[in-house]
C-alpha positions as CSV (number, residue, x, y, z in Angstrom):
1,M,-5.0,-16.8,36.1
2,D,-8.2,-18.9,35.9
3,G,-11.1,-18.6,33.5
4,K,-13.1,-16.3,35.9
5,S,-10.1,-14.0,36.2
6,Y,-9.7,-13.8,32.4
7,A,-13.3,-12.9,32.0
8,R,-13.1,-10.3,34.8
9,V,-10.0,-8.6,33.3
10,A,-11.5,-8.6,29.8
11,A,-14.7,-7.1,31.1
12,I,-12.9,-4.4,33.0
13,I,-10.8,-3.6,30.0
14,F,-13.5,-3.3,27.4
15,A,-15.9,-1.5,29.6
16,I,-13.6,1.4,30.0
17,I,-11.5,1.5,26.8
18,A,-11.7,5.0,25.4
19,F,-9.5,6.9,23.0
20,S,-9.2,10.6,23.8
21,A,-9.3,12.7,20.7
22,L,-7.9,15.0,22.2
23,S,12.7,17.6,21.8
24,T,12.3,15.5,18.7
25,N,14.0,12.7,20.7
26,A,13.1,9.3,19.2
27,A,14.6,7.3,22.1
28,A,12.3,4.8,23.7
29,Q,10.8,5.7,27.1
30,A,11.0,3.4,30.1
31,V,8.1,3.2,32.5
32,N,7.7,1.2,35.7
33,L,4.4,-0.5,36.2
34,G,4.1,-2.3,39.5
35,G,7.8,-3.2,39.6
36,I,8.0,-4.2,36.0
37,T,9.9,-1.9,33.6
38,L,8.5,-1.5,30.1
39,T,10.3,0.1,27.1
40,L,8.0,2.1,24.9
41,P,9.6,2.9,21.6
42,P,8.1,5.6,19.3
43,P,7.0,4.2,15.9
44,A,9.3,4.8,12.9
45,G,8.9,8.4,11.8
46,Q,7.4,9.5,15.0
47,C,8.9,11.5,17.9
48,Q,7.9,11.5,21.6
49,L,6.0,14.5,23.0
50,D,8.2,16.3,25.6
51,Q,6.6,17.7,28.7
52,G,9.4,20.2,28.8
53,V,8.3,21.9,25.6
54,D,5.5,24.3,26.0
55,A,3.5,23.3,22.9
56,D,3.9,19.6,23.7
57,A,2.9,20.3,27.3
58,D,-0.4,21.9,26.1
59,L,-1.1,18.9,23.9
60,L,-0.3,16.4,26.7
61,K,-2.5,18.4,29.1
62,G,-5.5,18.1,26.6
63,I,-5.0,14.4,26.3
64,N,-4.7,13.8,30.0
65,E,-7.8,16.0,30.7
66,G,-9.7,13.8,28.2
67,L,-8.5,10.6,29.8
68,G,-9.4,12.0,33.2
69,R,-13.0,11.2,32.4
70,T,-12.1,7.6,31.8
71,A,-10.3,4.9,33.7
72,N,-7.3,5.0,31.4
73,K,-3.9,6.6,32.0
74,L,-1.4,8.0,29.4
75,L,2.1,6.5,29.5
76,S,3.6,8.1,26.4
77,A,2.4,10.0,23.3
78,N,4.2,10.4,20.0
79,A,3.5,12.3,16.8
80,E,4.9,12.3,13.2
81,C,8.2,14.1,13.6
82,S,7.8,16.8,10.9
83,E,4.2,17.5,12.0
84,L,5.4,17.8,15.6
85,A,8.1,20.2,14.6
86,D,5.6,22.4,12.7
87,W,3.3,22.3,15.8
88,R,6.1,23.5,18.0
89,Q,6.8,26.4,15.7
90,G,3.2,27.4,15.4
91,R,3.1,26.5,11.7
92,K,0.4,23.8,12.2
93,P,-2.8,24.3,14.3
94,R,-3.1,20.6,15.2
95,V,-1.3,17.3,15.4
96,A,-3.2,14.6,13.5
97,N,-0.9,11.6,13.1
98,M,-0.2,10.2,16.6
99,T,0.3,7.1,18.7
100,Q,-0.4,6.8,22.4
101,Y,0.5,4.2,25.0
102,Q,-2.1,3.9,27.7
103,I,-3.0,1.5,30.5
104,V,-6.0,0.8,32.6
105,R,-5.3,2.5,36.0
106,S,-6.8,-0.3,38.1
107,L,-4.6,-2.9,36.3
108,E,-1.4,-0.9,36.5
109,G,0.3,-3.4,38.8
110,T,-1.8,-6.4,37.9
111,W,-0.2,-9.6,36.4
112,V,-2.0,-10.4,33.2
113,S,-1.6,-13.5,31.0
114,A,-1.5,-13.2,27.2
115,D,-4.2,-15.8,27.2
116,V,-6.7,-13.0,28.1
117,I,-6.3,-11.6,24.6
118,K,-8.6,-14.2,23.1
119,S,-11.4,-13.2,25.5
120,I,-10.9,-9.5,24.9
121,C,-11.1,-9.9,21.1
122,A,-14.3,-11.8,21.5
123,Q,-15.8,-9.0,23.6
124,V,-14.6,-6.4,21.0
125,R,-16.4,-8.3,18.3
126,A,-19.6,-8.8,20.4
127,Q,-19.8,-5.1,21.4
128,S,-19.1,-3.9,17.9
129,A,-21.9,-6.1,16.5
130,Q,-24.3,-4.9,19.2
131,A,-23.5,-1.2,18.6
132,T,-23.5,-1.1,14.9
133,G,-25.0,-4.4,13.7
134,S,-23.0,-7.3,12.4
135,I,-20.0,-6.1,10.5
136,A,-18.2,-9.5,10.5
137,T,-17.7,-9.4,6.7
138,K,-15.9,-6.0,6.9
139,S,-17.0,-5.3,3.3
140,Q,-16.5,-1.8,2.0
141,T,-20.3,-1.2,1.7
142,T,-20.9,-2.3,5.3
143,L,-18.1,-0.1,6.6
144,E,-19.2,2.9,4.7
145,A,-22.7,2.4,6.1
146,V,-21.3,2.2,9.7
147,I,-19.5,5.6,9.5
148,K,-22.2,7.4,7.4
149,D,-24.1,8.9,10.3
150,V,-21.3,9.3,12.8
151,K,-21.9,12.7,14.6
152,V,-19.2,15.2,15.6
153,N,-17.4,14.0,18.8
154,E,-18.8,10.5,18.4
155,V,-16.7,7.4,18.2
156,R,-18.0,4.4,16.2
157,L,-16.5,0.9,16.7
158,L,-15.6,-0.9,13.5
159,G,-14.8,-4.3,15.1
160,A,-11.8,-6.5,15.6
161,F,-9.6,-6.8,12.5
162,A,-6.7,-9.0,13.6
163,E,-5.6,-11.2,16.5
164,D,-2.4,-13.0,17.4
165,A,-1.0,-14.6,20.6
166,T,-0.3,-11.3,22.3
167,T,-2.5,-8.7,20.7
168,C,-6.0,-7.9,19.6
169,Y,-6.4,-5.2,16.9
170,S,-9.6,-3.3,16.5
171,G,-10.8,-0.2,14.6
172,Q,-12.6,3.0,15.5
173,F,-13.9,5.9,13.4
174,Q,-14.5,9.3,14.9
175,R,-15.4,12.8,14.0
176,V,-13.8,15.3,16.4
177,T,-13.8,19.1,16.5
178,V,-10.6,21.1,16.8
179,D,-10.9,24.9,16.7
180,D,-14.5,24.5,15.3
181,I,-13.2,22.4,12.5
182,A,-14.6,18.9,12.1
183,I,-11.9,16.2,11.5
184,E,-12.5,12.6,10.6
185,Q,-10.1,10.1,12.0
186,V,-9.4,6.4,11.8
187,V,-8.0,4.8,14.9
188,I,-6.4,1.4,15.2
189,Q,-6.4,0.2,18.8
190,A,-4.1,-2.6,19.9
191,I,-4.7,-4.3,23.2
192,T,-1.6,-6.2,24.1
193,V,0.2,-7.9,26.9
194,V,3.9,-7.0,27.5
195,K,5.8,-8.5,30.4
196,A,2.6,-9.5,32.0
197,R,1.2,-6.0,31.9
198,L,-1.8,-4.9,29.8
199,V,-1.0,-2.1,27.4
200,L,-3.4,-0.2,25.1
201,Y,-1.6,1.2,22.1
202,Y,-3.4,3.6,19.7
203,L,-2.6,4.7,16.2
204,S,-4.6,7.6,14.8
205,A,-4.5,9.3,11.4
206,P,-6.8,11.6,9.4
207,F,-9.4,10.2,7.1
208,A,-8.1,11.6,3.7
209,A,-10.4,12.2,0.8
210,G,-10.0,9.7,-2.1
211,K,-9.4,6.7,0.1
212,T,-12.0,4.1,1.3
213,V,-12.5,3.1,4.9
214,S,-11.1,-0.3,4.0
215,Q,-8.0,1.2,2.5
216,H,-7.4,3.3,5.6
217,I,-7.9,0.4,7.9
218,N,-5.7,-2.0,5.9
219,G,-2.9,0.5,5.7
220,L,-3.0,1.6,9.3
221,L,-3.4,-2.0,10.5
222,A,-0.3,-3.1,8.6
223,Q,1.6,-0.1,10.0
224,H,0.5,-0.8,13.6
225,Q,1.4,-4.5,13.4
226,L,5.0,-3.3,12.7
227,N,4.7,-0.9,15.7
228,L,3.6,-3.8,17.9
229,A,6.4,-6.0,16.7
230,A,8.9,-3.2,17.6
231,L,7.3,-2.9,21.1
232,H,7.6,-6.6,21.8
233,A,11.1,-6.7,20.4
234,A,12.1,-3.9,22.7
235,N,10.8,-5.8,25.7
236,K,11.9,-9.3,24.7
237,Y,13.6,-11.6,27.1
238,S,15.5,-14.7,26.0
239,G,15.5,-18.2,27.4
240,R,14.1,-18.8,30.9
241,A,13.5,-15.0,31.5
242,Q,11.3,-14.8,28.4
243,S,9.1,-17.7,29.5
244,K,8.4,-15.9,32.7
245,W,6.3,-13.3,30.9
246,R,4.5,-15.6,28.5
């Protein structure tokens, strides 16, 4: 893939990235993307939503309806296991701690090099700065100012917080309404390349009172970096086969 192709893929990805607010089997799901099979393990402590369970099907329907207004496609969704159990039994009105694997529909069967991550991260930083002003320092004061005036059902970019050879991590803050109740959420978005396929991996959690934005971001970022390590380990090839996807 040449420089122009990197730029095109990065532009497509970031122009349409969107996070939709919306059996306790923890086995990894396998999906086929243009002839390539990816293994999508649930994070530690989370269980995969099951289309065969009525409550889960309702939640998945809501997620898919939200994504239907974007160019993204849901591959798999997971929720904190005890929270999901309470949701299924009607003891909890909403599921707040979730992860989602998504792809960009137009890139489903497209070969993507991990080299595109650098360009994507640069665009994330540029768009965040344009939308909210420069937040390169990521100071607590600056972050608090960014989220101060976020309206209900608005998503505010917090910028890119980490980058490695295969993944760009960025943050979002959003206020969503569920059953007329406003909920604040912090979302860590990981854009990664797995077996030459681009995957968008989201981790969301409620914004709890008593914690700063930085504390939420740092905690979720560390957690999601472990999730990404597990994803890549589940799809790792050795020797010559591994080099094919790098």
